[in-house]
N, C-alpha and C positions, 0 to 999 in steps of 0.2 A: 501494500499500500502505500509509503511511504516510498521509495521507487517510485513507483508509478507518477505520484505528486510531482516529485522532483524533474521528471522530466517531463512534465506537461509546463510545468510552470518555467523550465528552460525555454520550450519550445517557445512559447507563449515572449520569453525574452528575448530569442535570437531575434523571432517575427516582429518586434516591438523598438528593441531600447537604439537600432543599426539609424532606422526612421528617426526620433526625437534625436539624436544625436547628429545626425546630418543637416537637421534644421540648424541646431543649434550652430555650427559648423558656417554655414550659409552667416546664418547673423554676426556672429565675429567678424567674418571678410569682410562683413559689409558695414562694420564700424568705421576700416577705412579706407573706404569706396570715395574718391573725387566725382564729382560733379561738376561740368565745365559751367564756366560764365561767361564766355565768348562763344559767341557764333557768325562770325563772318565769314562768307561762303563767295565764290568766284561770280556765282548767279542765283538770281531769287527764279525759282519755278514756278509756276502754274498748278493751285491744286482746287480739285474737288472737294467741298464736305459734304458729306450725305448724314443724314440725319434720317432715320427708319422710326417711322410712327406709327402706332397701332392706336384709335384714339386717345390722342394724348391733348384734348381744348384746354386742360387746367394747368399746364408745367409747356409747351411747344413755346410759348413766345420766349420765357425768361430762356430759353438755351438760344433760341435763335439773337438775341436783344447778346447773348453771351457771346456767339461766335462774331458777331456785328464790329466787336469790340476788339479783337484780333491787332495787335501789332505790326502787320503785313499789308504790302502795297495793295491797295482795294483791288484793280483790276488782276492782279493774280489768287485770286480765290472767287471761287463760286457756290454757294449754298444751296444744296438738294432736300430739301423735305420730300419723300418717300410715303407719302399718304397709304397706308396698307389695308385693304378692307376697312374705311373706317366709317363709319354711319356716326360722327359727329363733326361738328366743326374745323375741327383739325387743319385741313388741307384750305380753309379759306381763311384761318387764322396766318397762316403761314404765306399767303399769297398778300394779305394785307401789311405784309410787314415788309414783303417786296423780295422776297425767294423763289428760287422755281420752286414748283412741286409738281410732284409726278404721282397719280392716283392709281393704285392699283386693286383689282377685284379679282378672284379667285375662288370659289367654290370650292374644291379639293386642296389647291395648292398654299395653305396657309402656313405662316411663319415667318420668323427673320430671316431664315436663310434663304428663303427663296423669296421675297422684299430685296436682300442682296443682290443675288444674282441679277434678277431683271436690273434693278438699278445699275448694276455695273454695267450691263450689257449694253445698258441707253445712251452711258453716261460718255461710255470709252467710242461708242459710235460717233458724235459730234465733233466736230468740226475743232473745237476747241482745244483741242492736243495737251489736256493735261497730265503734268509727268506724275503726279502722283493719286489718290482716293483718299478720303479718311472719311473713319468711322466715329460716329457720335451719336451715342443714345438720347431721345428727346428728352429725356428727365436728369438734365447733365449742363454745368458748367464748364466751361476751360479758360486755364491760363491763357495769359496775353499772348505770350511767347512762343504757343504753341507751335505755329507755321512756320516761324522762328529756327525752333529747335529739329523741326524736320525735316527743313530745306536743309541746315547743315547735315544732318545725320545722311542724307540720299546722297549730299556731298561727295562722304567718305564713303560709297560703295555700298552702304545698305538698302536693302532692297525691301524688306518690311518690316517696321518698327512701332513697337509700343509701348506707349506710353505709361506713364504712372496712371493707376485706374484706382483713385480711393470716395470714399464716402463723405459727403459733407455733414458737418457735427452736428447732431443735438444734445446736449449736454443735459443728463438727469434723464434720458428715456435710455433705460437698460438694451432693449433690443435693434436699434439702430449705432449703439455706441458700443456692444457687443459685435456684431456687422462691422463696423468702422474698423476695431482692430483688426478682425479677421482679415480683411482688407489689406490692410496699412502690412501685415504680417505676410501675406501669400504675394501681393502684388507691390509691394516696394520694399521692403525687408529682404525676403529672401531673391526677388531677382537681383538686388543690389549686390550679392552675394556672386549668385550666376555671374555678374558682370566680370565683378574680377577673374573669375576662373576662365573665360570669355566661352561662357555654356551659354546655351536659348536663351530665350526667356517665356517665349509662346506666348498665344494670344489670348487676351481679355472678353473681346467682344467691344469695349468702350474706349474708344481712343487709339485707333488700329488705324495705322498709316500702310499705304501698300503700293511702293509704284504700278504703273498701267502697264509697263512688260509681263510684270509677274501673274497679275491678271487676266493677261493676254494667252500666257504660256499656261498657266494652272486654272483653268476657269473655276469659281466657287462650285465648291460639288459636295455642300454640308450639310445637310436638311434637319439632323438632330435638333435634341433640346437643348444642348451648349455647344450649335454651330459653330460658335467663334472657336471656342477649345478645339473642337474638329476638325474645321479647316488649317488649324494650326500647327494640327500634327498631321494630318496631308502636305504639311509644306515642307514640315523640318523630315519627312520621311523623301522627300525628293529632295532633301540638300539643300534647303533654304532657310537662311539662319533667320532667325525673328530677334532683334537687338532692342535693347532696352533702352529709352529715354529718359531716365529719372528727371531731366531738367525743366519736361512738360508733364501738364497733369487733368485730367479732367476727372471731375467728380460729381458724384450720382446722387438722387435724392435716395433717402429711404423712407417706405412707410413706419409715419410715429405709432400706429398701432398696430401692435405685435398681429394683429386679427389680418390685417393686408395685407402682410407680407408670408401666410402661408404659399398662397400660392405660385408665388417666385419661387421660393425657398424648394417646395417640392419641385418642381421645375430644375432648378438646379439640381435635386441630392438626385433625380429618377436620370437626367441628362449624365450625372459623373456618369454612376454605373452602368450607364451606355455606353460609355466614352471608352472606360474600362475594359469592360469584355471585350467590344472591337477592337482596341489599341495595342491594349499593353503585351502581347505577344510578339507584336510586332516588331515592337519596341525591345524585346528582351532580347529577339533574332536579330533587330540591326544589333545590339550589344555582344553577342556573342561572335557571329557572322564579322565582325570588323572592329572591334578591340576598343569601341569607345566612348571613354567618359562621359561624351556630349549625346548620343544614345543611353546611356546606362542613367545619367540625370532625368531624360523624361521619364524613362519606366519605375524610377521611384517617384519621380511625382503623381506620376498616375495611381501606385500604390499606396498612397501614404496620406491617409486620412485628415482631415479637417482637421487644425490643430484640438479644438472643442473636445470633438469627440476622442480624438487619441489621449488627452488629460484624462478623460473622461472612465475611457478603457482601461490606464495606467494605475487612478484610483482605485478601479474596483478589483481590481488586481491584489493592489498592496493590501488593501480592507478583507482581503479572502485569505491573504496570505497571515495576518495578522494570528486569529487565532489558531491556524495550523501550526503555525514557531510556539507558541502557547502550550500547543497540546504533541509538540516532540513530532509533528509530523511533516514540518520544514527546517533547513538546519540556517542558522541566522546569515546566512552568506546570500541566501536567497530573498531573505524580508531585506537585507543593505542593497541588493544591486537594485529591485525594483523601487528603495526607495532615493538612490540616486539617479535615477530614471526619470524619478516627479521631479526632483531635483532641475536635474538638468534641461525639462522642460519647461518649468516657471522661469527657469535663468533666461534661456531663448525667450521667453516671451518680453522678459525685462530690457532685455538687449536689445530687443526687438522696437521697443517703443524708445528707447533711447536715442538708436538710432533713426528712430523718424522724427524724433525732438515732438513728442506729442506732449498734450500741455497735462498741465494738474488734474481736471475734469476727468479725463479718459483713466490716468491710473483709479480714479476714484470707482471709476463704472466696473472698475475690476471686483467689488465687493458684490454688486449684481449677477456676478456669469452662474452661480449655481442657478438661479432662475432662468438665465437665456440655456441653459444645460438641458432645463425640465422641458421647456419649450421646445425644442428642437426635438426632443422623445417625441413629444406629444405629434409634430411634425411628421416625424418619420413615423409613426402609428399610423395616422392618419393618409400618409401618401403609399406607402404598400398594402393597405387596406383595403384604397382605393380604384388602383389598379394605375395606367399608366395616361400620363397626358399627352396629347400629340398635338396638338392646336397652342398658335401662338395667346395664350391669355394672356390679358395685359392684368400688369400688375395693378390691383386698386389702390385708388389714391383716397390720404385721408379727406378730403373736401368731395368725398363723392358717395 
C-alpha cells in the first residue's frame, strides 16, 4: 500500500512539477528582458486594422475612437469593421464614425474565424496594397504607439507579430482582476521570457499583426472556438515565427459581472481542449524529429494547465499528502517536494506581478482568488455538462 501511494504521488510530481518550474524559469528570464524605446524605420508601411464585431453596439465606438488616436500618418492606415451576422446598430455606428464597414451574413458559417477569413480575402483584393493587416477585438483599447511598433518589427524582418494582450483594470472586482492576472502572466510575463530565448510567442487573438504575404501564402483556415490560437499553431508548424512586441498593447474589457463572463470562459475552455487534442501530438513529433527547443516549448505550453488550475491541483495533492504522512503512508520527502512545488508556483506569481509592474490593488485581489477558483469550478461543471458550443456566441455585456 505504501509503495503504491509513493508511486502515484511520484507520477503526479513528475507530471506537474516540471510545468511549474518551467513557468518560474521563464518569469526569471523576463526580469532582465529589455523593451525598446526607439522605433525608427526607413519607411512607414501601410496597415489595415480589422475589427471583427458581432452585436457590439455598446462598445464599438470606444474602440474605434481609440484607433483614431494612433500616432501614425493617417493616410497610411485604414480601419475596417467586420459586422458579422449583426442584428443591432454595430454597422451604423461604425459608419457614423467614418470607418469602412464590411457586413457579412451566413446562416451556417458563424464565428470569428470565418469572419476574419472573409475579411482578409476582400481586403487583400483591394488596390490599397496594404503591407500588413492587424486584428483588434471590438471591446478593446489600443496603445498610441501600436502602428509605430508594428512598423519597426516588420522592418526587422518579422512577418507575424503579437502585441501584449492585457485586460483593463477593474479594482475591487474579483472576476475581472483574477482574469487580468492570468492574462498578465500568460500574455506578457511568459512571452518576455520566451523572447529572451528567441522562442515563439503564439497568437492571442487580440492585437495580431500579419504581413500581407503571410496571409496570401498561408490563408486563414482556423475555425475552432479558439481560432486565433489554432492559426498560430498552423503558422508555427509551417515554420513561421511569431514575434512578441511587448512595447505595444491592447487592453480588452472583461464583463464586470461574473455571470456575464461564463459563456466566454466556457468557450475558451472547450476550445483549449479541442486545440490540445488536435495539435499536441503534432508538436511532440516535431520536437522529437527536429530536436527543437522551439517546438518543445510550444508542446509544453499546450499541455500546461492555466496557472490557477495547476496551483489548485498542487494544493489538493498537498492536502491529501498531509494525513498520509501523519499516518506513515508517505515519507517526509514526498510532502516536502509538494510543498516546494507550491512555493515555486507562488513565487512565479509574485515574480510575474513584479515584472509586469502591477499596482497594489492587483496584489490585494489575490485574497479573492479562492472565490475565482470556485467560480471556475462551477463554469467547468456547467460547460462539460452542457456540451460543445459551436457558434460565435457574443459575451454578454454588463449593461444589457
